[in-house]
C-alpha positions in Angstrom: -78.6 15.9 -51.6 -76.7 13.2 -52.0 -75.7 11.0 -49.0 -72.1 10.4 -48.0 -72.4 7.0 -48.3 -71.8 8.0 -52.4 -68.2 8.8 -51.8 -68.6 12.4 -52.4 -67.5 13.6 -48.9 -64.7 15.9 -50.1 -67.1 17.7 -52.0 -70.5 18.7 -49.8 -68.7 21.7 -48.2 -71.4 23.7 -46.8 -69.8 27.4 -46.5 -66.2 28.1 -47.2 -63.6 28.8 -44.5 -60.4 31.1 -44.6 -58.7 31.8 -41.5 -55.6 33.8 -40.7 -54.2 34.4 -37.3 -51.4 35.7 -35.3 -49.7 34.3 -33.1 -47.6 36.4 -31.7 -49.6 36.2 -27.6 -49.0 31.9 -28.2 -46.9 29.7 -26.6 -46.6 26.2 -25.4 -44.9 24.9 -22.4 -43.2 23.1 -20.9 -43.7 20.3 -22.9 -45.3 20.1 -26.7 -48.4 18.5 -25.5 -50.8 21.0 -24.5 -50.9 22.1 -21.0 -52.0 24.1 -18.1 -49.1 26.7 -19.2 -49.9 26.3 -23.3 -52.2 30.0 -25.2 -53.0 29.0 -28.5 -54.7 30.3 -31.0 -58.1 29.1 -32.2 -58.2 28.3 -36.0 -61.0 26.4 -36.8 -63.5 25.3 -34.3 -66.2 22.8 -35.5 -67.7 22.5 -31.8 -70.8 23.1 -32.7 -71.2 22.2 -36.2 -70.9 18.9 -38.7 -66.5 19.5 -39.0 -64.5 21.0 -41.8 -62.0 19.9 -44.3 -58.7 21.5 -44.2 -57.3 21.7 -47.5 -54.0 23.6 -47.0 -51.9 25.9 -43.6 -49.5 27.9 -44.3 -47.1 30.2 -42.2 -46.4 33.9 -43.5 -43.4 35.6 -42.1 -44.1 39.2 -40.3 -40.5 39.3 -39.0 -37.2 38.6 -41.4 -34.9 35.3 -40.2 -37.7 34.5 -37.7 -37.5 30.9 -36.9 -40.4 30.0 -34.0 -41.8 26.3 -34.2 -45.3 26.8 -34.9 -47.4 23.5 -33.0 -51.2 22.5 -34.4 -53.1 20.7 -32.0 -56.8 19.4 -31.8 -58.9 20.1 -28.8 -62.3 19.2 -27.3 -62.7 22.6 -26.5 -63.2 26.0 -27.9 -62.5 28.4 -25.2 -59.5 27.6 -24.2 -56.5 24.2 -25.5 -56.7 22.5 -22.8 -59.2 23.4 -20.4 -63.0 23.1 -20.9 -65.5 25.7 -20.2 -65.9 25.1 -16.5 -62.1 24.6 -16.0 -61.8 21.3 -16.3 -59.4 19.4 -18.5 -60.1 18.6 -22.2 -58.7 16.5 -24.7 -56.2 17.8 -26.8 -53.1 16.6 -28.9 -50.6 18.0 -30.8 -50.4 17.2 -34.2 -47.8 18.7 -36.3 -44.9 21.4 -35.8 -43.5 23.5 -38.5 -41.3 26.2 -39.0 -40.0 29.0 -41.8 -37.0 28.1 -43.7 -33.5 30.4 -42.6 -33.0 33.5 -44.1 -36.7 34.0 -45.2 -37.9 37.7 -45.5 -40.8 39.3 -44.5 -43.5 38.1 -46.8 -42.3 34.2 -47.7 -44.5 31.6 -47.1 -44.2 28.3 -45.7 -46.5 25.8 -46.5 -47.1 23.3 -43.5 -47.6 19.6 -44.8 -50.9 18.1 -43.9 -52.0 14.3 -43.3 -52.9 11.9 -46.7 -56.1 11.4 -47.2 -57.8 8.7 -49.1 -59.8 10.7 -51.5 -58.7 13.7 -52.9 -60.0 17.2 -51.9 -61.2 19.6 -53.8 -58.2 21.2 -55.3 -55.2 20.4 -57.1 -52.3 22.8 -56.6 -48.4 22.1 -57.5 -47.0 20.6 -54.6 -43.9 21.9 -52.7 -40.6 19.5 -52.5 -43.5 16.1 -52.4 -43.8 13.4 -54.6 -47.2 12.9 -53.9 -50.2 15.7 -55.6 -51.4 18.0 -52.5 -55.2 16.7 -53.5 -54.3 13.9 -51.7 -53.3 15.7 -48.6 -55.8 17.8 -45.9 -57.2 17.5 -42.5 -60.2 16.7 -41.4 -61.8 17.9 -38.4 -64.9 15.4 -36.7 -67.6 17.4 -34.7 -66.8 18.2 -31.5 -63.3 19.2 -32.2 -61.4 22.4 -32.8 -57.8 23.4 -34.7 -55.7 25.3 -32.5 -51.9 26.8 -33.6 -49.2 28.2 -30.6 -45.3 28.9 -30.9 -43.6 26.3 -29.1 -41.5 27.7 -26.1 -42.0 30.3 -23.5 -44.3 33.5 -25.0 -45.4 35.9 -25.8 -43.4 35.8 -29.2 -43.4 39.5 -30.7 -41.8 38.1 -34.0 -43.8 34.9 -34.7 -45.2 34.3 -38.2 -49.2 34.6 -38.6 -50.9 31.6 -39.6 -53.7 30.9 -42.3 -55.6 27.9 -42.9 -58.1 27.3 -46.3 -61.0 24.4 -46.6 -64.7 24.5 -45.9 -67.5 23.3 -43.6 -69.4 20.6 -43.9 
């Protein structure tokens, strides 16, 4: 097996990853930073494995004209956003925000723009609204961290879009 020192890290995916979650019961209050008032949805749990590469995150419109902002968070907890299994404070950070475009019909997909990567990821699909090839965008989640999502504002949000992500586990 190749080692990561050969520069082949993005291609050493052990298992594929595809998640779609409902955000209708999520909320983040009173600020954008995660805290005790944030009810998130766990997207990717890397607290017990070697990490993951996220190639694509998208929002799926469920109710026409819904404009909820969706927040992404990284946390060291896979139990509850910002809280450990024993009730202590976990490291949790806001990392991105996006929403579906104005007047979007049911079923519209909105791709969230991911951070730039130095090494390419294993896809090269056409981009939307960006001059950079999406092959150089993605999110690596390191061992010990989890990716969460939540609607911005007091909840629940029964009209919130679904969120999907795909990539692979290391």
